DOBAVEX-79298 format. One record per residue: residue in three letters; x, y, z of N, C-alpha, C, O, CB in turn. Coordinates in steps of 0.1 Angstrom, whole numbers, padded with zeros to 4 digits, always signed. Glycine has a CB too. Example, Ala and Ser with C-alpha at 12.3 -4.5 7.8 and 13.67 -1.06 7.14 Angstrom:
<recs>
ALA+0132-0057+0078+0123-0045+0078+0132-0033+0078+0142-0033+0085+0113-0045+0090/SER+0128-0022+0071+0137-0011+0071+0129+0000+0079+0134+0011+0080+0141-0006+0057/
</recs>
This chain:
<recs>
MET+0814-0641-0079+0825-0634-0086+0829-0642-0098+0830-0655-0097+0837-0631-0077/SER+0831-0636-0109+0834-0643-0122+0849-0647-0121+0857-0643-0113+0832-0634-0134/LYS+0853-0656-0131+0866-0661-0132+0877-0650-0134+0888-0650-0128+0868-0671-0142/SER+0873-0640-0143+0882-0629-0145+0884-0620-0134+0895-0615-0131+0878-0621-0157/SER+0872-0618-0126+0873-0609-0114+0882-0616-0104+0890-0610-0097+0860-0607-0108/LEU+0881-0629-0103+0889-0637-0092+0903-0636-0096+0912-0634-0087+0885-0651-0092/ILE+0907-0637-0109+0921-0636-0113+0927-0623-0110+0938-0621-0105+0922-0639-0128/VAL+0919-0612-0113+0923-0598-0110+0926-0596-0095+0936-0591-0091+0913-0588-0114/ALA+0916-0601-0087+0917-0600-0073+0929-0608-0067+0937-0602-0059+0905-0606-0067/ILE+0931-0619-0071+0943-0627-0067+0957-0620-0071+0966-0620-0063+0943-0641-0074/LEU+0957-0615-0084+0969-0608-0088+0972-0596-0079+0983-0594-0075+0967-0603-0103/TRP+0961-0588-0077+0963-0576-0068+0968-0579-0054+0977-0573-0049+0949-0567-0068/ILE+0962-0590-0049+0966-0594-0035+0981-0598-0035+0989-0594-0026+0957-0606-0031/ALA+0985-0606-0046+0999-0610-0046+1008-0598-0048+1019-0597-0042+1002-0619-0058/LEU+1004-0588-0055+1013-0576-0057+1014-0568-0044+1025-0562-0041+1008-0567-0068/CYS+1003-0568-0036+1003-0561-0023+1012-0569-0013+1019-0563-0005+0988-0560-0018/ILE+1011-0582-0013+1020-0590-0005+1034-0588-0007+1042-0587+0002+1016-0605-0006/ILE+1038-0587-0020+1052-0584-0024+1056-0571-0019+1067-0569-0013+1054-0585-0040/SER+1047-0561-0020+1050-0547-0015+1053-0547+0000+1062-0541+0005+1039-0537-0018/PHE+1045-0555+0007+1046-0556+0022+1060-0563+0025+1067-0559+0035+1034-0564+0028/GLY+1062-0574+0017+1075-0581+0020+1087-0572+0017+1097-0573+0025+1076-0593+0012/LEU+1087-0564+0007+1098-0555+0004+1099-0544+0015+1111-0541+0019+1096-0548-0010/TRP+1088-0540+0021+1089-0530+0031+1095-0537+0044+1103-0530+0051+1076-0525+0034/VAL+1091-0548+0047+1096-0556+0059+1112-0558+0057+1120-0557+0067+1089-0570+0060/SER+1115-0561+0046+1130-0564+0043+1139-0552+0042+1150-0553+0046+1131-0571+0030/PHE+1134-0540+0036+1142-0529+0033+1139-0516+0041+1145-0506+0039+1142-0527+0019/ALA+1128-0516+0049+1124-0503+0055+1134-0496+0063+1135-0484+0063+1111-0505+0063/ALA+1142-0504+0070+1152-0498+0080+1167-0500+0074+1176-0500+0082+1150-0504+0094/THR+1168-0502+0062+1181-0504+0056+1184-0494+0045+1175-0486+0041+1182-0518+0050/GLU+1197-0494+0040+1200-0485+0029+1194-0489+0017+1194-0480+0007+1215-0485+0028/ALA+1188-0500+0015+1182-0505+0003+1167-0501+0002+1159-0507-0005+1183-0520+0001/TYR+1163-0492+0011+1149-0487+0011+1144-0483-0003+1132-0483-0006+1148-0475+0020/ASP+1154-0478-0011+1150-0474-0025+1142-0485-0032+1133-0482-0040+1162-0470-0033/ILE+1146-0497-0030+1139-0508-0037+1124-0508-0034+1116-0509-0043+1146-0522-0033/TYR+1121-0507-0021+1107-0506-0018+1100-0494-0023+1089-0494-0028+1105-0507-0003/LEU+1107-0482-0023+1101-0470-0027+1098-0470-0042+1087-0466-0046+1111-0458-0024/TYR+1107-0476-0051+1105-0477-0065+1093-0487-0068+1085-0485-0077+1118-0481-0071/TYR+1093-0498-0060+1083-0508-0063+1070-0502-0059+1060-0504-0066+1085-0520-0055/SER+1069-0495-0047+1056-0490-0043+1051-0480-0053+1039-0479-0056+1058-0484-0029/SER+1060-0471-0058+1055-0461-0067+1051-0466-0080+1041-0462-0086+1066-0450-0069/THR+1059-0477-0085+1055-0484-0097+1042-0491-0096+1034-0491-0105+1066-0494-0101/LEU+1039-0497-0084+1027-0504-0082+1015-0494-0082+1004-0497-0088+1028-0512-0068/GLU+1016-0483-0076+1006-0473-0077+1002-0469-0091+0991-0469-0094+1009-0461-0069/PHE+1013-0466-0099+1011-0462-0113+1005-0473-0121+0995-0471-0129+1024-0458-0119/ALA+1009-0486-0120+1005-0497-0127+0991-0500-0124+0983-0503-0133+1014-0508-0125/THR+0987-0501-0111+0974-0505-0107+0963-0495-0111+0952-0498-0115+0973-0508-0093/ALA+0967-0482-0110+0957-0471-0114+0956-0471-0129+0945-0469-0134+0962-0457-0110/SER+0966-0474-0136+0965-0475-0151+0957-0487-0156+0949-0486-0165+0978-0475-0158/VAL+0959-0499-0150+0951-0510-0153+0936-0508-0149+0928-0512-0157+0958-0523-0147/ALA+0934-0503-0138+0920-0500-0134+0913-0491-0144+0901-0493-0148+0919-0494-0119/ALA+0921-0481-0149+0915-0472-0159+0912-0479-0171+0901-0476-0177+0924-0461-0162/PHE+0921-0488-0175+0918-0496-0188+0905-0504-0186+0897-0505-0195+0930-0505-0191/PHE+0904-0511-0175+0893-0520-0173+0880-0511-0174+0870-0516-0180+0894-0527-0160/CYS+0879-0500-0167+0868-0491-0167+0865-0487-0182+0853-0486-0186+0870-0479-0158/TYR+0875-0483-0189+0873-0478-0203+0868-0491-0212+0860-0489-0221+0887-0471-0209/HIS+0873-0502-0209+0869-0514-0216+0854-0517-0215+0848-0523-0224+0877-0526-0210/ASN+0848-0513-0204+0833-0515-0202+0825-0507-0211+0813-0510-0213+0830-0512-0189/LEU+0831-0496-0217+0822-0487-0225+0815-0494-0237+0804-0490-0241+0829-0476-0231/ARG+0822-0505-0242+0817-0512-0254+0804-0519-0251+0797-0524-0260+0827-0521-0260/PHE+0800-0521-0238+0788-0529-0235+0776-0520-0234+0765-0525-0232+0790-0536-0223/PHE+0778-0506-0235+0767-0497-0234+0765-0489-0246+0774-0486-0254+0768-0489-0222/SER+0752-0485-0248+0750-0475-0259+0756-0462-0256+0757-0458-0244+0735-0475-0262/PRO+0758-0453-0267+0764-0440-0264+0757-0432-0254+0763-0423-0247+0766-0434-0277/ARG+0743-0433-0254+0735-0425-0246+0732-0430-0233+0725-0424-0225+0723-0422-0253/ASP+0737-0442-0229+0734-0449-0217+0742-0441-0206+0754-0440-0207+0738-0463-0217/PRO+0736-0437-0195+0742-0430-0184+0753-0438-0177+0763-0433-0172+0731-0425-0175/ILE+0750-0451-0176+0761-0460-0170+0774-0460-0178+0785-0461-0172+0755-0475-0169/ARG+0773-0459-0191+0785-0458-0200+0792-0445-0196+0804-0445-0194+0781-0457-0215/LYS+0785-0434-0194+0791-0421-0191+0798-0422-0176+0808-0416-0174+0779-0410-0190/ALA+0792-0430-0167+0797-0431-0154+0810-0439-0155+0820-0435-0148+0788-0438-0145/TRP+0811-0449-0163+0824-0457-0164+0834-0448-0172+0846-0449-0169+0822-0470-0172/LEU+0830-0440-0181+0839-0431-0188+0845-0421-0180+0857-0418-0181+0833-0425-0201/PHE+0837-0414-0171+0842-0404-0162+0852-0411-0152+0862-0406-0149+0831-0397-0154/LEU+0848-0423-0147+0857-0429-0138+0870-0434-0144+0881-0433-0137+0850-0442-0132/SER+0870-0438-0157+0883-0442-0163+0891-0429-0166+0904-0430-0164+0880-0449-0177/ARG+0885-0417-0169+0893-0406-0170+0899-0401-0157+0911-0396-0157+0884-0395-0176/GLY+0891-0402-0146+0897-0398-0134+0909-0407-0130+0919-0402-0125+0886-0399-0123/LEU+0908-0420-0133+0919-0429-0130+0931-0426-0139+0942-0428-0134+0915-0443-0132/SER+0928-0422-0150+0939-0417-0160+0947-0406-0154+0959-0406-0155+0933-0413-0173/PHE+0940-0396-0149+0946-0385-0142+0955-0389-0130+0966-0384-0128+0935-0374-0138/TRP+0949-0398-0122+0957-0404-0111+0969-0411-0116+0980-0410-0109+0948-0412-0103/SER+0968-0418-0127+0979-0425-0132+0990-0415-0136+1002-0418-0134+0975-0433-0144/LEU+0986-0404-0142+0996-0394-0146+1003-0388-0133+1015-0387-0133+0988-0382-0153/GLY+0995-0386-0123+1001-0381-0111+1011-0391-0105+1022-0387-0099+0991-0378-0101/ALA+1007-0404-0105+1015-0415-0100+1028-0416-0108+1039-0419-0103+1008-0427-0100/LEU+1027-0414-0121+1039-0415-0130+1049-0403-0126+1061-0406-0125+1035-0413-0145/LEU+1044-0392-0124+1052-0380-0120+1059-0383-0107+1070-0380-0104+1043-0367-0119/ASN+1051-0389-0098+1056-0392-0085+1067-0403-0085+1076-0403-0077+1045-0397-0076/LEU+1066-0412-0095+1076-0422-0097+1089-0416-0103+1100-0421-0100+1071-0432-0107/LEU+1087-0406-0112+1099-0401-0119+1107-0392-0110+1119-0391-0112+1094-0393-0130/TYR+1101-0386-0100+1108-0376-0091+1121-0383-0084+1132-0378-0086+1098-0371-0079/PRO+1119-0394-0077+1131-0401-0071+1141-0406-0081+1153-0407-0078+1126-0412-0062/LEU+1137-0409-0093+1146-0413-0103+1155-0402-0108+1166-0405-0113+1139-0418-0115/THR+1150-0390-0107+1158-0378-0111+1163-0370-0100+1170-0359-0102+1149-0370-0120/HIS+1161-0374-0087+1165-0366-0076+1172-0375-0065+1169-0374-0053+1153-0359-0070/GLU+1181-0384-0070+1189-0392-0061+1181-0400-0051+1184-0401-0039+1199-0383-0055/SER+1170-0406-0056+1161-0415-0048+1154-0408-0036+1150-0415-0027+1170-0426-0042/ILE+1153-0395-0037+1145-0387-0027+1130-0387-0031+1127-0384-0042+1151-0373-0026/LYS+1122-0390-0021+1108-0391-0023+1103-0377-0027+1108-0368-0021+1101-0397-0011/SER+1093-0376-0035+1087-0364-0040+1082-0356-0028+1076-0361-0019+1077-0367-0050/PRO+1084-0342-0029+1079-0333-0018+1064-0332-0019+1057-0337-0028+1086-0320-0019/PHE+1059-0324-0009+1045-0320-0010+1044-0305-0008+1049-0299+0001+1036-0328+0002/PRO+1038-0298-0018+1031-0304-0030+1040-0306-0041+1051-0300-0041+1020-0297-0034/TRP+1037-0314-0051+1044-0317-0063+1035-0317-0074+1023-0317-0072+1052-0330-0062/TYR+1040-0316-0086+1031-0316-0098+1022-0328-0099+1012-0328-0105+1039-0315-0112/SER+1026-0339-0092+1018-0351-0092+1005-0348-0085+0995-0355-0087+1026-0362-0085/ASP+1005-0339-0076+0992-0336-0068+0982-0330-0078+0970-0330-0075+0995-0325-0057/LEU+0986-0324-0089+0976-0319-0098+0968-0331-0104+0956-0330-0105+0983-0312-0110/GLY+0975-0342-0107+0969-0353-0113+0960-0360-0102+0949-0364-0105+0979-0363-0117/TYR+0965-0360-0090+0956-0366-0079+0943-0358-0076+0933-0363-0075+0965-0366-0065/LEU+0945-0344-0077+0933-0336-0074+0924-0336-0086+0911-0336-0084+0937-0322-0071/MET+0928-0337-0098+0920-0338-0110+0912-0351-0111+0902-0352-0118+0929-0337-0122/PHE+0916-0361-0103+0910-0374-0102+0896-0373-0096+0886-0379-0101+0918-0383-0094/ILE+0895-0363-0086+0883-0363-0078+0871-0356-0086+0859-0361-0085+0886-0355-0066/PRO+0872-0346-0094+0861-0340-0102+0855-0351-0111+0843-0352-0113+0866-0327-0110/PHE+0863-0359-0118+0858-0369-0127+0850-0380-0120+0840-0384-0125+0870-0374-0135/VAL+0855-0384-0108+0848-0393-0100+0835-0388-0095+0825-0396-0095+0857-0398-0089/LEU+0835-0376-0091+0823-0369-0087+0813-0369-0098+0801-0372-0096+0826-0355-0083/ALA+0817-0366-0110+0808-0366-0122+0803-0381-0124+0791-0383-0127+0815-0361-0135/ALA+0812-0391-0122+0807-0405-0124+0796-0408-0114+0786-0414-0118+0819-0414-0123/LEU+0798-0404-0102+0788-0408-0091+0776-0400-0093+0765-0406-0090+0794-0406-0078/ILE+0776-0388-0097+0764-0380-0099+0755-0386-0111+0743-0388-0110+0768-0365-0103/VAL+0763-0390-0122+0755-0396-0133+0750-0409-0129+0738-0412-0132+0765-0399-0145/LEU+0757-0418-0121+0752-0430-0116+0740-0428-0107+0730-0436-0109+0764-0438-0109/ARG+0740-0419-0098+0729-0417-0089+0717-0412-0097+0706-0417-0094+0734-0406-0078/MET+0718-0403-0106+0707-0398-0114+0701-0409-0123+0689-0409-0125+0712-0387-0123/SER+0710-0419-0127+0704-0430-0136+0696-0439-0128+0688-0446-0134+0715-0437-0142/ALA+0697-0440-0115+0689-0449-0107+0675-0444-0106+0666-0452-0102+0694-0450-0094/ASN+0672-0432-0110+0658-0426-0109+0652-0428-0095+0640-0430-0094+0649-0433-0119/VAL+0661-0427-0085+0656-0429-0071+0662-0417-0063+0674-0414-0064+0660-0443-0064/SER+0653-0410-0056+0658-0399-0048+0666-0405-0035+0661-0414-0029+0646-0390-0043/ALA+0677-0398-0032+0684-0402-0021+0677-0399-0008+0671-0388-0007+0698-0396-0021/PRO+0676-0409+0001+0669-0406+0014+0675-0394+0022+0687-0391+0020+0668-0419+0022/PHE+0666-0388+0030+0671-0377+0037+0683-0380+0047+0692-0372+0049+0660-0372+0045/TRP+0682-0393+0053+0692-0397+0062+0706-0397+0056+0716-0395+0062+0688-0410+0068/ALA+0706-0401+0042+0719-0402+0035+0725-0389+0034+0737-0388+0037+0716-0408+0021/TRP+0718-0378+0031+0723-0365+0030+0729-0361+0044+0739-0354+0044+0713-0355+0025/ILE+0722-0364+0054+0726-0360+0068+0738-0367+0071+0748-0360+0076+0715-0364+0078/VAL+0740-0380+0069+0751-0388+0072+0763-0383+0064+0774-0382+0070+0749-0402+0069/ALA+0761-0380+0051+0771-0376+0042+0777-0362+0047+0789-0360+0048+0766-0374+0027/PHE+0768-0353+0051+0772-0340+0055+0780-0341+0069+0790-0334+0070+0759-0331+0058/VAL+0775-0349+0078+0782-0350+0091+0796-0357+0089+0805-0352+0095+0773-0359+0101/MET+0796-0367+0081+0809-0374+0079+0819-0365+0073+0831-0364+0077+0807-0386+0070/ALA+0815-0357+0062+0824-0348+0055+0828-0337+0065+0840-0333+0064+0816-0342+0043/MET+0820-0331+0073+0824-0320+0081+0833-0326+0093+0842-0319+0097+0812-0312+0087/LEU+0830-0337+0098+0837-0343+0109+0852-0346+0104+0861-0342+0111+0831-0356+0113/ILE+0853-0352+0092+0867-0355+0088+0875-0342+0085+0886-0341+0089+0866-0364+0075/SER+0868-0333+0078+0875-0320+0075+0878-0313+0088+0889-0307+0089+0866-0311+0067/GLY+0870-0313+0098+0873-0307+0111+0885-0313+0118+0894-0306+0123+0861-0307+0119/ILE+0885-0326+0118+0896-0334+0124+0909-0330+0117+0919-0327+0124+0893-0350+0124/VAL+0909-0330+0104+0922-0327+0097+0926-0313+0100+0938-0310+0102+0920-0330+0082/LEU+0917-0304+0099+0921-0290+0102+0926-0287+0116+0935-0280+0118+0909-0280+0099/VAL+0920-0294+0126+0924-0293+0140+0939-0298+0141+0947-0292+0147+0914-0300+0149/ILE+0941-0310+0136+0954-0317+0137+0964-0309+0130+0976-0309+0135+0953-0330+0132/ASN+0960-0303+0119+0971-0295+0110+0971-0280+0114+0978-0272+0107+0967-0297+0094/ALA+0964-0276+0124+0962-0261+0127+0976-0255+0128+0978-0245+0122+0954-0259+0141/GLU+0985-0260+0137+0998-0255+0138+1007-0256+0126+1015-0246+0123+1005-0262+0150/THR+1006-0267+0119+1014-0270+0107+1010-0260+0096+1019-0255+0089+1012-0284+0102/LEU+0997-0258+0095+0993-0249+0084+0998-0234+0086+0999-0227+0076+0977-0248+0083/LYS+1002-0230+0098+1007-0217+0100+1022-0217+0096+1027-0206+0094+1005-0213+0114/GLU+1028-0228+0095+1042-0229+0092+1046-0232+0077+1057-0228+0072+1049-0239+0100/ILE+1038-0239+0071+1041-0243+0057+1039-0232+0047+1033-0222+0050+1032-0255+0052/GLY+1046-0233+0035+1045-0223+0025+1031-0222+0019+1022-0230+0022+1055-0226+0014/ILE+1029-0212+0010+1016-0210+0004+1012-0222-0005+1000-0226-0005+1017-0197-0005/ALA+1022-0228-0012+1018-0238-0021+1013-0251-0014+1003-0257-0018+1030-0242-0029/ALA+1020-0254-0002+1016-0265+0005+1003-0262+0012+0994-0271+0014+1026-0268+0015/PHE+1001-0249+0016+0988-0246+0023+0976-0247+0013+0966-0252+0016+0990-0231+0029/MET+0978-0242+0000+0968-0243-0010+0965-0258-0013+0953-0261-0015+0971-0236-0022/ALA+0975-0266-0014+0973-0280-0018+0966-0287-0007+0957-0295-0009+0985-0287-0021/THR+0970-0284+0005+0963-0291+0017+0948-0287+0017+0940-0295+0019+0969-0287+0031/MET+0945-0274+0016+0931-0269+0016+0923-0275+0004+0911-0278+0006+0931-0254+0015/ALA+0930-0277-0007+0923-0283-0018+0918-0298-0015+0907-0302-0018+0932-0283-0031/TYR+0927-0305-0009+0924-0318-0004+0913-0318+0007+0905-0327+0007+0937-0325+0001/VAL+0914-0308+0015+0904-0308+0026+0891-0304+0020+0881-0309+0026+0908-0297+0037/VAL+0890-0297+0010+0877-0293+0003+0871-0305-0005+0859-0309-0003+0879-0281-0006/VAL+0879-0310-0014+0874-0319-0024+0872-0333-0019+0863-0340-0023+0883-0319-0037/ASN+0880-0338-0009+0879-0351-0004+0865-0353+0003+0859-0363+0002+0891-0355+0006/PRO+0862-0343+0012+0848-0345+0018+0837-0345+0007+0827-0352+0009+0845-0333+0029/MET+0838-0338-0003+0828-0338-0013+0827-0352-0020+0816-0357-0022+0831-0328-0024/LEU+0839-0359-0022+0839-0372-0027+0833-0382-0017+0825-0390-0021+0852-0376-0031/LEU+0837-0380-0005+0831-0389+0006+0816-0388+0006+0809-0398+0006+0838-0386+0020/ALA+0811-0376+0007+0797-0373+0008+0790-0379-0004+0779-0386-0003+0794-0359+0009/MET+0795-0378-0017+0788-0383-0028+0789-0399-0028+0779-0405-0033+0794-0378-0042/ILE+0799-0405-0023+0799-0419-0022+0788-0424-0013+0781-0434-0016+0813-0424-0017/ILE+0786-0417-0002+0775-0422+0008+0762-0420+0001+0753-0428+0002+0777-0414+0021/VAL+0760-0408-0005+0746-0406-0011+0744-0415-0023+0732-0420-0024+0745-0391-0017/THR+0754-0418-0031+0753-0428-0042+0749-0442-0037+0741-0448-0042+0766-0428-0051/ALA+0756-0446-0027+0754-0459-0021+0740-0461-0016+0734-0472-0016+0764-0462-0009/SER+0734-0450-0011+0721-0451-0005+0709-0453-0016+0698-0457-0013+0718-0438+0002/VAL+0712-0451-0029+0702-0452-0039+0704-0466-0047+0696-0469-0055+0702-0441-0049/LEU+0715-0472-0044+0717-0485-0051+0708-0495-0046+0706-0497-0034+0732-0491-0050/ILE+0701-0503-0055+0692-0513-0051+0698-0527-0053+0710-0528-0057+0679-0511-0058/GLY+0691-0538-0051+0696-0551-0052+0697-0557-0065+0699-0569-0066+0688-0560-0043/HIS+0695-0549-0076+0697-0555-0089+0711-0559-0091+0721-0553-0086+0694-0544-0100/PRO+0713-0570-0099+0727-0575-0101+0737-0564-0107+0748-0565-0103+0726-0587-0110/ILE+0732-0555-0115+0741-0545-0121+0747-0536-0111+0757-0530-0114+0734-0537-0132/CYS+0741-0535-0099+0745-0526-0089+0757-0532-0081+0765-0525-0075+0733-0522-0079/ARG+0758-0545-0081+0769-0552-0073+0783-0547-0077+0791-0545-0067+0768-0567-0076/PRO+0786-0545-0089+0800-0540-0092+0802-0526-0087+0813-0523-0082+0801-0539-0107/TRP+0792-0519-0087+0793-0504-0082+0795-0504-0067+0802-0495-0061+0781-0496-0086/TRP+0789-0514-0060+0792-0514-0045+0807-0517-0043+0813-0511-0034+0784-0525-0038/MET+0813-0526-0051+0827-0528-0050+0835-0515-0053+0845-0512-0046+0831-0539-0059/ALA+0831-0509-0064+0839-0496-0068+0837-0486-0057+0847-0479-0055+0833-0491-0082/LEU+0825-0484-0051+0823-0474-0041+0832-0477-0029+0837-0468-0023+0809-0473-0037/ALA+0833-0490-0025+0841-0494-0014+0856-0490-0016+0862-0485-0007+0840-0509-0011/GLY+0861-0492-0029+0874-0488-0032+0876-0473-0032+0886-0468-0027+0878-0493-0046/LEU+0866-0466-0037+0867-0451-0037+0866-0445-0023+0873-0436-0019+0855-0444-0045/PHE+0858-0452-0014+0858-0447+0000+0872-0450+0007+0877-0441+0014+0847-0455+0008/LEU+0877-0461+0004+0891-0463+0010+0901-0454+0005+0910-0449+0012+0896-0478+0008/LEU+0900-0450-0008+0910-0441-0014+0908-0427-0008+0918-0420-0006+0908-0441-0029/SER+0896-0422-0006+0893-0409-0001+0899-0408+0014+0904-0398+0018+0878-0406-0001/MET+0897-0419+0021+0903-0418+0035+0918-0418+0034+0924-0412+0043+0898-0430+0043/GLY+0924-0425+0025+0939-0426+0023+0944-0412+0020+0955-0409+0024+0943-0436+0013/ASN+0936-0405+0011+0941-0391+0008+0942-0382+0020+0952-0374+0021+0931-0386-0002/PHE+0933-0383+0029+0933-0375+0041+0946-0378+0049+0953-0369+0053+0920-0377+0049/LEU+0948-0391+0051+0959-0395+0060+0972-0392+0054+0982-0388+0061+0958-0410+0063/HIS+0973-0393+0040+0986-0390+0034+0990-0375+0036+1001-0372+0038+0986-0394+0020/VAL+0980-0366+0033+0982-0352+0035+0986-0349+0049+0994-0341+0052+0971-0344+0031/LEU+0979-0356+0059+0982-0354+0073+0996-0358+0076+1003-0351+0083+0973-0363+0082/PHE+1001-0370+0072+1014-0374+0074+1025-0365+0068+1035-0362+0075+1016-0388+0069/HIS+1022-0360+0056+1032-0351+0050+1033-0338+0058+1045-0334+0060+1027-0348+0035/ASN+1022-0333+0062+1023-0320+0068+1028-0321+0082+1034-0312+0088+1009-0313+0069/LEU+1027-0333+0088+1033-0335+0102+1048-0340+0101+1054-0342+0111+1025-0346+0109/GLY+1053-0341+0089+1067-0345+0086+1070-0360+0090+1081-0363+0094+1076-0335+0094/GLN+1060-0369+0089+1061-0383+0093+1061-0391+0081+1054-0388+0071+1050-0387+0103/GLN+1067-0402+0082+1068-0412+0071+1054-0421+0072+1051-0426+0083+1081-0422+0072/PRO+1047-0421+0061+1034-0429+0061+1037-0444+0063+1048-0449+0059+1026-0428+0048/ALA+1029-0451+0070+1031-0465+0073+1028-0473+0061+1021-0469+0052+1021-0469+0085/ILE+1033-0485+0061+1032-0494+0050+1017-0497+0047+1014-0498+0035+1039-0506+0053/LEU+1008-0498+0056+0994-0500+0054+0988-0489+0047+0978-0491+0039+0987-0502+0067/LEU+0993-0476+0049+0988-0465+0042+0993-0465+0026+0985-0462+0017+0992-0451+0049/ASP+1005-0470+0025+1010-0471+0010+1002-0481+0003+1000-0480-0009+1024-0475+0010/LEU+0997-0492+0010+0988-0502+0003+0974-0498+0000+0967-0505-0007+0987-0515+0012/VAL+0971-0485+0005+0957-0481+0002+0955-0479-0013+0944-0483-0018+0954-0467+0009/TRP+0965-0474-0020+0963-0472-0035+0961-0485-0042+0950-0486-0049+0975-0464-0040/PRO+0970-0494-0042+0968-0507-0050+0955-0514-0046+0948-0520-0054+0980-0516-0048/VAL+0952-0514-0033+0939-0521-0028+0927-0514-0034+0918-0521-0039+0938-0521-0013/SER+0927-0501-0033+0916-0493-0038+0914-0495-0053+0903-0497-0058+0918-0478-0035/PHE+0925-0494-0061+0924-0496-0075+0921-0510-0079+0914-0513-0089+0937-0491-0082/GLY+0925-0520-0070+0922-0533-0073+0907-0536-0071+0901-0543-0079+0929-0542-0063/MET+0900-0530-0062+0886-0531-0060+0878-0525-0072+0868-0530-0076+0882-0524-0046/ILE+0883-0514-0077+0877-0508-0088+0879-0516-0100+0870-0518-0108+0882-0494-0091/ALA+0891-0522-0102+0893-0531-0113+0884-0544-0113+0878-0548-0123+0908-0535-0113/VAL+0883-0549-0101+0874-0561-0099+0859-0557-0103+0852-0565-0109+0874-0566-0085/ALA+0855-0545-0099+0842-0540-0102+0840-0539-0116+0829-0543-0122+0840-0526-0096/ALA+0850-0534-0124+0849-0533-0139+0848-0547-0145+0841-0549-0155+0860-0525-0145/THR+0856-0556-0140+0855-0570-0146+0843-0577-0143+0838-0585-0150+0867-0578-0141/MET+0836-0574-0131+0823-0579-0128+0813-0574-0137+0805-0582-0142+0819-0575-0113/THR+0813-0561-0141+0804-0555-0151+0805-0562-0164+0795-0565-0171+0806-0540-0152/CYS+0818-0564-0168+0821-0571-0180+0815-0585-0181+0808-0588-0191+0835-0572-0183/SER+0816-0592-0170+0811-0606-0170+0795-0606-0170+0789-0614-0177+0815-0613-0158/ILE+0789-0596-0163+0774-0596-0163+0769-0593-0177+0759-0599-0181+0770-0584-0154/TYR+0775-0584-0185+0770-0580-0197+0773-0591-0208+0766-0592-0218+0775-0567-0202/ARG+0783-0598-0206+0787-0610-0215+0776-0621-0214+0774-0628-0223+0801-0615-0212/LYS+0770-0622-0202+0761-0633-0200+0746-0629-0205+0738-0637-0206+0761-0637-0185/THR+0744-0616-0207+0731-0610-0211+0730-0609-0226+0720-0605-0231+0728-0597-0205/
</recs>
């Protein structure tokens, strides 16, 4: 890991530790707003910085290089997530510290994140010029269907009671998140041991964690339960892994 990647990783870890400390200190008190604002700000800031690092990588590639397109799509997806996180941050500021409902306009930004990431992974997989093995498609399909089935079964009763907007938003997450998870598995199966693939392994790990967090957050919202602190930390940890991956790429190309 390069010096810049190490610095980014340490910074992200420190921010997550602060978030955990604030939750421990204020979760059961009237000052819970302090944690709420910090957590929302952290999500917005980490997504924005990760988008910047991904966009920064574009200068190392020629305009026609598919890897450049992959980083561009990923940066745009992160930008949409940043927009959603910003709206999610503004809601409690304008509604007496009440956490944003589900669904909210912020979910449009979160959902738009996924098509751009899918495009990035498709471009990356095609650039490898290697066909994905049959087992990868099988594993991807089984994992996607399994997670979708579990979420639908758990939410079966809740889906009958929630409004049309919440139902449509939930189903959107149920449809697009398995697609993202499947594409992560298929893309990982074609990456080889070349050094340029190492950053993408880190990015894929972050995207995998994020896709699982999406499912769990929708599940908690529909069940009317407060997400645990570890689930809140999914976002900064995921974006931190993507940011580290971007700085790793930057370091590799600076040495070549």
